[in-house]
N, C-alpha and C positions, 0 to 999 in steps of 0.2 A: 328214759332208757329204752333202747331198742336192741333186739338181738336177731341177727340174721345168720343163717347157715346156708352155704352154697355147696350142695352135695357133689356137684361136678368137680369142683377143685378141692373139696374137703377142707373149707375155710369157714371159721366162724368169726363174726365181727360184732363186737359189743359197742354200741354207739352211745356215748355219755352225754353228748352235746350236739346241738344243731349247727354249730360253727363248722366251717370247712377246715380240714387239717392242712397245715402249712409244711409239715415235715413228719418224719417218722423216725423212730429209735428202736432198733431191734435189740431187747434186752436179754434175750435168749434165742437160740436158733428156733425159728418158727414162731415166736412171740414178739409182736410188733406193737408199739405204743404210738398212736397217732396224735400229734400235738398241734395246737393252733399257735402257740408260742412256746418258749422254753419252760414255762411253768403251768400250762393249761392243757390237760389231757382231754382229748375229745373222743378217742376210741381205742379199743383193743382189738387186735387182730390175732387170731390163733390158727396157724396152718397146721395141716395133718390132724385136724381137731378130733376125729373119730379114734385116732390112736392115743389121745391124751386124756379123754374122759368120754363117758356115755353121752351121745348126742341127745338123748331124750332129756337129759338134765338141763338142756337149754330152755326147755319149756317149764320148767319149775324154778320159781323164784322164791327165796326165802330171805326173810329180814331178821337179822340177829342184832340183838341189843346188848 
C-alpha cells in the first residue's frame, strides 16, 4: 500500500494495488474509489483532504486487529 498527498490540489490517494484502474466510483462527494473491475478496489482518492482529516495522519499507519 502506498499513500500520496498532492498539496497543490489538496488530494490524497491510497494505492491498494499495482493494477491500473479501469474506472472510478464516487461514493460521496470528494471520495472516489478506483477499481480494476466491478469487484476489485485498487485505490481511494480523497479530494479536499486537509478539510477532512489532519494530513499528518497520512504518515501514521496503525494496524488494528
